[in-house]
N, CA, C and O atoms as CSV, one atom per row, in Angstrom:
chain,resi,resn,atom,element,x,y,z
A,1,UNK,N,N,39.925,-16.787,18.959
A,1,UNK,CA,C,39.835,-18.150,19.410
A,1,UNK,C,C,38.868,-18.907,18.504
A,1,UNK,O,O,37.726,-18.486,18.316
A,2,UNK,N,N,39.313,-19.987,17.961
A,2,UNK,CA,C,38.505,-20.800,17.054
A,2,UNK,C,C,38.059,-22.049,17.795
A,2,UNK,O,O,38.855,-22.764,18.404
A,3,UNK,N,N,36.761,-22.281,17.720
A,3,UNK,CA,C,36.206,-23.470,18.373
A,3,UNK,C,C,35.974,-24.513,17.300
A,3,UNK,O,O,35.258,-24.273,16.328
A,4,UNK,N,N,36.573,-25.653,17.481
A,4,UNK,CA,C,36.368,-26.740,16.529
A,4,UNK,C,C,35.337,-27.688,17.103
A,4,UNK,O,O,35.382,-28.065,18.274
A,5,UNK,N,N,34.408,-28.060,16.241
A,5,UNK,CA,C,33.392,-29.023,16.657
A,5,UNK,C,C,33.700,-30.373,16.034
A,5,UNK,O,O,34.371,-30.484,15.008
A,6,UNK,N,N,33.198,-31.351,16.674
A,6,UNK,CA,C,33.290,-32.686,16.115
A,6,UNK,C,C,32.359,-32.742,14.902
A,6,UNK,O,O,31.304,-32.109,14.923
A,7,UNK,N,N,32.708,-33.460,13.875
A,7,UNK,CA,C,31.845,-33.556,12.686
A,7,UNK,C,C,30.438,-34.018,13.026
A,7,UNK,O,O,29.469,-33.613,12.384
A,8,UNK,N,N,30.332,-34.867,14.036
A,8,UNK,CA,C,29.032,-35.362,14.471
A,8,UNK,C,C,28.135,-34.211,14.902
A,8,UNK,O,O,26.954,-34.190,14.555
A,9,UNK,N,N,28.674,-33.250,15.654
A,9,UNK,CA,C,27.885,-32.124,16.143
A,9,UNK,C,C,27.485,-31.195,15.010
A,9,UNK,O,O,26.375,-30.663,15.024
A,10,UNK,N,N,28.360,-30.981,14.024
A,10,UNK,CA,C,28.027,-30.142,12.875
A,10,UNK,C,C,26.821,-30.700,12.129
A,10,UNK,O,O,25.944,-29.948,11.703
A,11,UNK,N,N,26.780,-31.989,11.975
A,11,UNK,CA,C,25.659,-32.634,11.286
A,11,UNK,C,C,24.377,-32.464,12.103
A,11,UNK,O,O,23.319,-32.172,11.546
A,12,UNK,N,N,24.472,-32.644,13.408
A,12,UNK,CA,C,23.298,-32.470,14.261
A,12,UNK,C,C,22.766,-31.040,14.179
A,12,UNK,O,O,21.557,-30.828,14.097
A,13,UNK,N,N,23.658,-30.074,14.201
A,13,UNK,CA,C,23.250,-28.663,14.110
A,13,UNK,C,C,22.592,-28.397,12.756
A,13,UNK,O,O,21.557,-27.733,12.687
A,14,UNK,N,N,23.186,-28.910,11.689
A,14,UNK,CA,C,22.639,-28.711,10.349
A,14,UNK,C,C,21.240,-29.335,10.228
A,14,UNK,O,O,20.336,-28.733,9.648
A,15,UNK,N,N,21.074,-30.521,10.768
A,15,UNK,CA,C,19.769,-31.190,10.717
A,15,UNK,C,C,18.745,-30.414,11.534
A,15,UNK,O,O,17.621,-30.197,11.081
A,16,UNK,N,N,19.135,-29.990,12.751
A,16,UNK,CA,C,18.217,-29.202,13.585
A,16,UNK,C,C,17.789,-27.918,12.883
A,16,UNK,O,O,16.606,-27.579,12.867
A,17,UNK,N,N,18.759,-27.199,12.300
A,17,UNK,CA,C,18.442,-25.956,11.602
A,17,UNK,C,C,17.537,-26.192,10.394
A,17,UNK,O,O,16.640,-25.395,10.118
A,18,UNK,N,N,17.773,-27.280,9.685
A,18,UNK,CA,C,16.941,-27.612,8.522
A,18,UNK,C,C,15.500,-27.899,8.933
A,18,UNK,O,O,14.561,-27.435,8.286
A,19,UNK,N,N,15.331,-28.658,10.001
A,19,UNK,CA,C,13.978,-28.950,10.471
A,19,UNK,C,C,13.284,-27.693,11.003
A,19,UNK,O,O,12.078,-27.524,10.823
A,20,UNK,N,N,14.039,-26.822,11.651
A,20,UNK,CA,C,13.452,-25.563,12.135
A,20,UNK,C,C,12.976,-24.702,10.970
A,20,UNK,O,O,11.888,-24.127,11.019
A,21,UNK,N,N,13.786,-24.615,9.931
A,21,UNK,CA,C,13.404,-23.836,8.749
A,21,UNK,C,C,12.174,-24.436,8.078
A,21,UNK,O,O,11.272,-23.708,7.665
A,22,UNK,N,N,12.135,-25.761,7.971
A,22,UNK,CA,C,10.987,-26.433,7.351
A,22,UNK,C,C,9.717,-26.191,8.179
A,22,UNK,O,O,8.646,-25.956,7.620
A,23,UNK,N,N,9.842,-26.250,9.518
A,23,UNK,CA,C,8.687,-26.006,10.381
A,23,UNK,C,C,8.147,-24.593,10.175
A,23,UNK,O,O,6.935,-24.399,10.089
A,24,UNK,N,N,9.058,-23.587,10.094
A,24,UNK,CA,C,8.626,-22.205,9.878
A,24,UNK,C,C,7.894,-22.061,8.540
A,24,UNK,O,O,6.878,-21.372,8.455
A,25,UNK,N,N,8.412,-22.708,7.508
A,25,UNK,CA,C,7.763,-22.657,6.190
A,25,UNK,C,C,6.362,-23.270,6.247
A,25,UNK,O,O,5.416,-22.722,5.680
A,26,UNK,N,N,6.235,-24.406,6.930
A,26,UNK,CA,C,4.930,-25.058,7.057
A,26,UNK,C,C,3.957,-24.190,7.862
A,26,UNK,O,O,2.778,-24.105,7.518
A,27,UNK,N,N,4.435,-23.555,8.913
A,27,UNK,CA,C,3.580,-22.670,9.714
A,27,UNK,C,C,3.114,-21.472,8.887
A,27,UNK,O,O,1.951,-21.076,8.970
A,28,UNK,N,N,4.013,-20.895,8.090
A,28,UNK,CA,C,3.636,-19.777,7.205
A,28,UNK,C,C,2.577,-20.226,6.202
A,28,UNK,O,O,1.598,-19.519,5.963
A,29,UNK,N,N,2.781,-21.407,5.616
A,29,UNK,CA,C,1.826,-21.929,4.646
A,29,UNK,C,C,0.461,-22.158,5.298
A,29,UNK,O,O,-0.570,-21.831,4.709
A,30,UNK,N,N,0.450,-22.713,6.501
A,30,UNK,CA,C,-0.806,-22.981,7.206
A,30,UNK,C,C,-1.534,-21.666,7.517
A,30,UNK,O,O,-2.757,-21.597,7.400
A,31,UNK,N,N,-0.787,-20.617,7.914
A,31,UNK,CA,C,-1.411,-19.312,8.178
A,31,UNK,C,C,-2.053,-18.756,6.911
A,31,UNK,O,O,-3.153,-18.205,6.962
A,32,UNK,N,N,-1.382,-18.894,5.790
A,32,UNK,CA,C,-1.941,-18.410,4.523
A,32,UNK,C,C,-3.208,-19.183,4.165
A,32,UNK,O,O,-4.188,-18.597,3.707
A,33,UNK,N,N,-3.186,-20.494,4.374
A,33,UNK,CA,C,-4.344,-21.328,4.064
A,33,UNK,C,C,-5.546,-20.954,4.929
A,33,UNK,O,O,-6.683,-20.964,4.456
A,34,UNK,N,N,-5.294,-20.626,6.194
A,34,UNK,CA,C,-6.376,-20.253,7.108
A,34,UNK,C,C,-6.848,-18.820,6.879
A,34,UNK,O,O,-7.915,-18.435,7.359
A,35,UNK,N,N,-6.074,-18.039,6.161
A,35,UNK,CA,C,-6.429,-16.644,5.941
A,35,UNK,C,C,-5.980,-15.737,7.071
A,35,UNK,O,O,-6.497,-14.630,7.224
A,36,UNK,N,N,-5.024,-16.198,7.863
A,36,UNK,CA,C,-4.531,-15.396,8.981
A,36,UNK,C,C,-3.554,-14.313,8.540
A,36,UNK,O,O,-3.221,-13.425,9.325
A,37,UNK,N,N,-3.097,-14.376,7.309
A,37,UNK,CA,C,-2.116,-13.412,6.815
A,37,UNK,C,C,-2.857,-12.156,6.380
A,37,UNK,O,O,-3.848,-12.229,5.654
A,38,UNK,N,N,-2.369,-11.004,6.827
A,38,UNK,CA,C,-3.004,-9.744,6.464
A,38,UNK,C,C,-2.674,-9.385,5.019
A,38,UNK,O,O,-1.538,-9.525,4.567
A,39,UNK,N,N,-3.682,-8.928,4.319
A,39,UNK,CA,C,-3.494,-8.454,2.962
A,39,UNK,C,C,-3.771,-6.965,2.963
A,39,UNK,O,O,-4.833,-6.526,3.404
A,40,UNK,N,N,-2.822,-6.189,2.473
A,40,UNK,CA,C,-2.998,-4.745,2.412
A,40,UNK,C,C,-3.721,-4.394,1.122
A,40,UNK,O,O,-3.329,-4.801,0.028
A,41,UNK,N,N,-4.783,-3.628,1.286
A,41,UNK,CA,C,-5.515,-3.208,0.111
A,41,UNK,C,C,-4.710,-2.176,-0.652
A,41,UNK,O,O,-4.001,-1.353,-0.072
A,42,UNK,N,N,-4.837,-2.242,-1.948
A,42,UNK,CA,C,-4.133,-1.291,-2.786
A,42,UNK,C,C,-4.812,0.073,-2.680
A,42,UNK,O,O,-6.032,0.167,-2.546
A,43,UNK,N,N,-4.000,1.123,-2.743
A,43,UNK,CA,C,-4.530,2.482,-2.689
A,43,UNK,C,C,-5.409,2.706,-3.915
A,43,UNK,O,O,-4.998,2.382,-5.029
A,44,UNK,N,N,-6.616,3.256,-3.731
A,44,UNK,CA,C,-7.505,3.474,-4.871
A,44,UNK,C,C,-6.899,4.439,-5.886
A,44,UNK,O,O,-6.121,5.328,-5.540
A,45,UNK,N,N,-7.277,4.237,-7.142
A,45,UNK,CA,C,-6.834,5.119,-8.210
A,45,UNK,C,C,-8.042,5.822,-8.810
A,45,UNK,O,O,-9.172,5.340,-8.726
A,46,UNK,N,N,-7.779,6.961,-9.412
A,46,UNK,CA,C,-8.849,7.726,-10.051
A,46,UNK,C,C,-8.238,8.618,-11.121
A,46,UNK,O,O,-7.018,8.711,-11.255
A,47,UNK,N,N,-9.104,9.267,-11.874
A,47,UNK,CA,C,-8.683,10.253,-12.874
A,47,UNK,C,C,-9.187,11.617,-12.447
A,47,UNK,O,O,-10.268,11.737,-11.871
A,48,UNK,N,N,-8.407,12.635,-12.729
A,48,UNK,CA,C,-8.846,13.996,-12.441
A,48,UNK,C,C,-9.842,14.396,-13.522
A,48,UNK,O,O,-9.532,14.341,-14.712
A,49,UNK,N,N,-11.038,14.799,-13.104
A,49,UNK,CA,C,-12.074,15.159,-14.071
A,49,UNK,C,C,-12.383,16.645,-14.078
A,49,UNK,O,O,-12.879,17.159,-15.081
A,50,UNK,N,N,-12.110,17.345,-12.998
A,50,UNK,CA,C,-12.349,18.791,-12.936
A,50,UNK,C,C,-11.276,19.442,-12.090
A,50,UNK,O,O,-10.881,18.905,-11.055
A,51,UNK,N,N,-10.803,20.598,-12.525
A,51,UNK,CA,C,-9.842,21.378,-11.755
A,51,UNK,C,C,-10.275,22.829,-11.721
A,51,UNK,O,O,-10.699,23.386,-12.734
A,52,UNK,N,N,-10.167,23.438,-10.552
A,52,UNK,CA,C,-10.473,24.851,-10.362
A,52,UNK,C,C,-9.272,25.477,-9.674
A,52,UNK,O,O,-9.313,25.733,-8.471
A,53,UNK,N,N,-8.167,25.734,-10.446
A,53,UNK,CA,C,-6.921,26.204,-9.839
A,53,UNK,C,C,-7.068,27.521,-9.100
A,53,UNK,O,O,-6.413,27.730,-8.078
A,54,UNK,N,N,-7.910,28.407,-9.593
A,54,UNK,CA,C,-8.075,29.698,-8.924
A,54,UNK,C,C,-8.772,29.567,-7.569
A,54,UNK,O,O,-8.635,30.435,-6.708
A,55,UNK,N,N,-9.524,28.472,-7.387
A,55,UNK,CA,C,-10.214,28.234,-6.125
A,55,UNK,C,C,-9.484,27.191,-5.257
A,55,UNK,O,O,-9.796,27.034,-4.077
A,56,UNK,N,N,-8.514,26.483,-5.852
A,56,UNK,CA,C,-7.709,25.537,-5.087
A,56,UNK,C,C,-8.347,24.196,-4.818
A,56,UNK,O,O,-8.091,23.592,-3.776
A,57,UNK,N,N,-9.178,23.709,-5.736
A,57,UNK,CA,C,-9.736,22.373,-5.536
A,57,UNK,C,C,-10.063,21.730,-6.878
A,57,UNK,O,O,-9.959,22.360,-7.930
A,58,UNK,N,N,-10.456,20.476,-6.820
A,58,UNK,CA,C,-10.841,19.745,-8.014
A,58,UNK,C,C,-11.629,18.509,-7.650
A,58,UNK,O,O,-11.952,18.277,-6.485
A,59,UNK,N,N,-11.939,17.709,-8.674
A,59,UNK,CA,C,-12.694,16.479,-8.464
A,59,UNK,C,C,-12.025,15.324,-9.194
A,59,UNK,O,O,-11.491,15.482,-10.292
A,60,UNK,N,N,-12.068,14.160,-8.557
A,60,UNK,CA,C,-11.578,12.911,-9.123
A,60,UNK,C,C,-12.775,12.052,-9.459
A,60,UNK,O,O,-13.832,12.185,-8.843
A,61,UNK,N,N,-12.618,11.175,-10.432
A,61,UNK,CA,C,-13.649,10.180,-10.712
A,61,UNK,C,C,-12.992,8.808,-10.644
A,61,UNK,O,O,-11.997,8.548,-11.321
A,62,UNK,N,N,-13.557,7.940,-9.823
A,62,UNK,CA,C,-13.025,6.592,-9.635
A,62,UNK,C,C,-13.476,5.699,-10.785
A,62,UNK,O,O,-14.374,6.081,-11.535
A,63,UNK,N,N,-12.878,4.524,-10.943
A,63,UNK,CA,C,-13.338,3.579,-11.969
A,63,UNK,C,C,-14.802,3.159,-11.772
A,63,UNK,O,O,-15.443,2.688,-12.712
A,64,UNK,N,N,-15.332,3.331,-10.548
A,64,UNK,CA,C,-16.742,3.003,-10.266
A,64,UNK,C,C,-17.652,4.214,-10.517
A,64,UNK,O,O,-18.820,4.207,-10.129
A,65,UNK,N,N,-17.110,5.253,-11.166
A,65,UNK,CA,C,-17.834,6.499,-11.475
A,65,UNK,C,C,-18.280,7.272,-10.243
A,65,UNK,O,O,-19.308,7.948,-10.279
A,66,UNK,N,N,-17.535,7.184,-9.171
A,66,UNK,CA,C,-17.827,7.974,-7.980
A,66,UNK,C,C,-16.982,9.247,-8.041
A,66,UNK,O,O,-15.779,9.183,-8.294
A,67,UNK,N,N,-17.600,10.383,-7.812
A,67,UNK,CA,C,-16.891,11.653,-7.833
A,67,UNK,C,C,-16.388,11.975,-6.429
A,67,UNK,O,O,-17.137,11.878,-5.457
A,68,UNK,N,N,-15.108,12.361,-6.328
A,68,UNK,CA,C,-14.474,12.628,-5.044
A,68,UNK,C,C,-13.823,14.007,-5.090
A,68,UNK,O,O,-13.018,14.293,-5.976
A,69,UNK,N,N,-14.174,14.851,-4.137
A,69,UNK,CA,C,-13.624,16.196,-4.025
A,69,UNK,C,C,-12.206,16.125,-3.444
A,69,UNK,O,O,-11.917,15.255,-2.622
A,70,UNK,N,N,-11.324,17.036,-3.869
A,70,UNK,CA,C,-10.023,17.173,-3.213
A,70,UNK,C,C,-9.610,18.643,-3.199
A,70,UNK,O,O,-9.941,19.408,-4.105
A,71,UNK,N,N,-8.887,19.011,-2.161
A,71,UNK,CA,C,-8.391,20.384,-1.991
A,71,UNK,C,C,-6.911,20.402,-2.353
A,71,UNK,O,O,-6.240,19.374,-2.257
A,72,UNK,N,N,-6.400,21.547,-2.764
A,72,UNK,CA,C,-4.990,21.644,-3.153
A,72,UNK,C,C,-4.036,21.227,-2.029
A,72,UNK,O,O,-2.941,20.739,-2.308
A,73,UNK,N,N,-4.428,21.409,-0.783
A,73,UNK,CA,C,-3.577,21.006,0.345
A,73,UNK,C,C,-3.482,19.493,0.501
A,73,UNK,O,O,-2.624,18.993,1.228
A,74,UNK,N,N,-4.371,18.760,-0.185
A,74,UNK,CA,C,-4.360,17.299,-0.115
A,74,UNK,C,C,-3.383,16.682,-1.108
A,74,UNK,O,O,-3.110,15.484,-1.046
A,75,UNK,N,N,-2.861,17.481,-2.012
A,75,UNK,CA,C,-1.978,16.961,-3.058
A,75,UNK,C,C,-0.558,16.829,-2.496
A,75,UNK,O,O,0.007,17.783,-1.961
A,76,UNK,N,N,-0.007,15.641,-2.629
A,76,UNK,CA,C,1.321,15.325,-2.106
A,76,UNK,C,C,2.391,16.144,-2.835
A,76,UNK,O,O,2.295,16.370,-4.042
A,77,UNK,N,N,3.397,16.578,-2.101
A,77,UNK,CA,C,4.538,17.337,-2.629
A,77,UNK,C,C,4.143,18.675,-3.250
A,77,UNK,O,O,4.858,19.187,-4.112
A,78,UNK,N,N,3.032,19.241,-2.834
A,78,UNK,CA,C,2.567,20.533,-3.359
A,78,UNK,C,C,2.508,20.536,-4.880
A,78,UNK,O,O,2.846,21.536,-5.514
A,79,UNK,N,N,2.079,19.420,-5.467
A,79,UNK,CA,C,2.022,19.272,-6.923
A,79,UNK,C,C,0.706,19.743,-7.537
A,79,UNK,O,O,0.423,19.413,-8.689
A,80,UNK,N,N,-0.098,20.496,-6.810
A,80,UNK,CA,C,-1.410,20.907,-7.326
A,80,UNK,C,C,-1.277,21.620,-8.672
A,80,UNK,O,O,-2.088,21.390,-9.569
A,81,UNK,N,N,-0.283,22.467,-8.826
A,81,UNK,CA,C,-0.117,23.230,-10.072
A,81,UNK,C,C,0.309,22.359,-11.249
A,81,UNK,O,O,0.196,22.780,-12.401
A,82,UNK,N,N,0.796,21.155,-10.975
A,82,UNK,CA,C,1.176,20.216,-12.046
A,82,UNK,C,C,-0.002,19.388,-12.540
A,82,UNK,O,O,0.098,18.747,-13.586
A,83,UNK,N,N,-1.114,19.385,-11.814
A,83,UNK,CA,C,-2.251,18.545,-12.165
A,83,UNK,C,C,-2.920,19.022,-13.443
A,83,UNK,O,O,-2.993,20.217,-13.728
A,84,UNK,N,N,-3.410,18.040,-14.210
A,84,UNK,CA,C,-4.158,18.324,-15.437
A,84,UNK,C,C,-5.343,17.368,-15.500
A,84,UNK,O,O,-5.278,16.250,-14.989
A,85,UNK,N,N,-6.408,17.809,-16.119
A,85,UNK,CA,C,-7.589,16.956,-16.287
A,85,UNK,C,C,-7.162,15.718,-17.079
A,85,UNK,O,O,-6.465,15.825,-18.088
A,86,UNK,N,N,-7.587,14.547,-16.612
A,86,UNK,CA,C,-7.264,13.281,-17.257
A,86,UNK,C,C,-6.113,12.543,-16.612
A,86,UNK,O,O,-5.918,11.358,-16.886
A,87,UNK,N,N,-5.335,13.214,-15.753
A,87,UNK,CA,C,-4.209,12.548,-15.077
A,87,UNK,C,C,-4.715,11.458,-14.145
A,87,UNK,O,O,-5.789,11.568,-13.554
A,88,UNK,N,N,-3.918,10.404,-14.028
A,88,UNK,CA,C,-4.211,9.319,-13.089
A,88,UNK,C,C,-3.535,9.630,-11.757
A,88,UNK,O,O,-2.386,10.068,-11.720
A,89,UNK,N,N,-4.255,9.400,-10.678
A,89,UNK,CA,C,-3.740,9.650,-9.335
A,89,UNK,C,C,-4.135,8.516,-8.397
A,89,UNK,O,O,-5.068,7.762,-8.672
A,90,UNK,N,N,-3.415,8.408,-7.290
A,90,UNK,CA,C,-3.797,7.541,-6.167
A,90,UNK,C,C,-4.320,8.469,-5.089
A,90,UNK,O,O,-3.892,9.619,-4.992
A,91,UNK,N,N,-5.251,7.970,-4.274
A,91,UNK,CA,C,-5.806,8.839,-3.237
A,91,UNK,C,C,-6.277,8.041,-2.043
A,91,UNK,O,O,-6.547,6.844,-2.136
A,92,UNK,N,N,-6.370,8.727,-0.923
A,92,UNK,CA,C,-6.955,8.180,0.304
A,92,UNK,C,C,-8.289,8.878,0.502
A,92,UNK,O,O,-8.361,10.107,0.492
A,93,UNK,N,N,-9.330,8.107,0.679
A,93,UNK,CA,C,-10.673,8.679,0.809
A,93,UNK,C,C,-11.079,8.830,2.267
A,93,UNK,O,O,-10.838,7.945,3.088
A,94,UNK,N,N,-11.704,9.975,2.579
A,94,UNK,CA,C,-12.284,10.204,3.890
A,94,UNK,C,C,-13.685,10.764,3.690
A,94,UNK,O,O,-14.054,11.154,2.583
A,95,UNK,N,N,-14.453,10.800,4.754
A,95,UNK,CA,C,-15.793,11.373,4.687
A,95,UNK,C,C,-15.692,12.876,4.912
A,95,UNK,O,O,-15.182,13.320,5.940
A,96,UNK,N,N,-16.172,13.651,3.962
A,96,UNK,CA,C,-16.183,15.101,4.083
A,96,UNK,C,C,-17.566,15.587,4.484
A,96,UNK,O,O,-18.488,14.786,4.639
A,97,UNK,N,N,-17.713,16.887,4.650
A,97,UNK,CA,C,-19.002,17.457,5.046
A,97,UNK,C,C,-20.087,17.228,3.993
A,97,UNK,O,O,-21.261,17.067,4.329
A,98,UNK,N,N,-19.687,17.215,2.712
A,98,UNK,CA,C,-20.672,17.093,1.631
A,98,UNK,C,C,-20.500,15.807,0.828
A,98,UNK,O,O,-20.989,15.711,-0.298
A,99,UNK,N,N,-19.813,14.822,1.395
A,99,UNK,CA,C,-19.618,13.564,0.689
A,99,UNK,C,C,-18.169,13.112,0.736
A,99,UNK,O,O,-17.383,13.620,1.536
A,100,UNK,N,N,-17.808,12.149,-0.126
A,100,UNK,CA,C,-16.439,11.639,-0.099
A,100,UNK,C,C,-15.427,12.723,-0.464
A,100,UNK,O,O,-15.680,13.593,-1.297
A,101,UNK,N,N,-14.281,12.634,0.190
A,101,UNK,CA,C,-13.232,13.637,0.000
A,101,UNK,C,C,-11.881,12.919,-0.002
A,101,UNK,O,O,-11.688,11.966,0.753
A,102,UNK,N,N,-10.962,13.360,-0.828
A,102,UNK,CA,C,-9.626,12.776,-0.865
A,102,UNK,C,C,-8.737,13.519,0.118
A,102,UNK,O,O,-8.571,14.736,0.028
A,103,UNK,N,N,-8.165,12.768,1.063
A,103,UNK,CA,C,-7.290,13.413,2.051
A,103,UNK,C,C,-5.849,13.456,1.568
A,103,UNK,O,O,-5.064,14.289,2.021
A,104,UNK,N,N,-5.499,12.569,0.659
A,104,UNK,CA,C,-4.158,12.518,0.082
A,104,UNK,C,C,-4.290,12.187,-1.393
A,104,UNK,O,O,-4.946,11.211,-1.755
A,105,UNK,N,N,-3.674,12.988,-2.244
A,105,UNK,CA,C,-3.708,12.764,-3.689
A,105,UNK,C,C,-2.268,12.747,-4.180
A,105,UNK,O,O,-1.510,13.680,-3.918
A,106,UNK,N,N,-1.884,11.679,-4.899
A,106,UNK,CA,C,-0.524,11.564,-5.425
A,106,UNK,C,C,-0.588,11.209,-6.897
A,106,UNK,O,O,-1.344,10.325,-7.301
A,107,UNK,N,N,0.199,11.894,-7.688
A,107,UNK,CA,C,0.266,11.620,-9.126
A,107,UNK,C,C,0.913,10.248,-9.337
A,107,UNK,O,O,1.894,9.905,-8.678
A,108,UNK,N,N,0.358,9.485,-10.248
A,108,UNK,CA,C,0.929,8.167,-10.567
A,108,UNK,C,C,1.976,8.357,-11.647
A,108,UNK,O,O,2.598,7.388,-12.082
């Protein structure tokens, strides 16, 4: 079943939809201006500076020269054996017993 509208109604619908879209755009812009929009922080990056494969751990160094411990179980996709000193990685930092620790390490 096809419903035919009068041309007058099609124009009214088009105008209403256009104003609704414009209002949404203005509201989005106003939220950005106020800072109400959430910004996701980028995952920190670091370089692998030490590896102890026989012991199953290593250390990362961040661009701020902070050393971060990581265990082989923290490496995503069980890629610990692929790691080499100097590789760039992304990581999630948590507080460990002896300082900062990487809970997730992923090769970039």
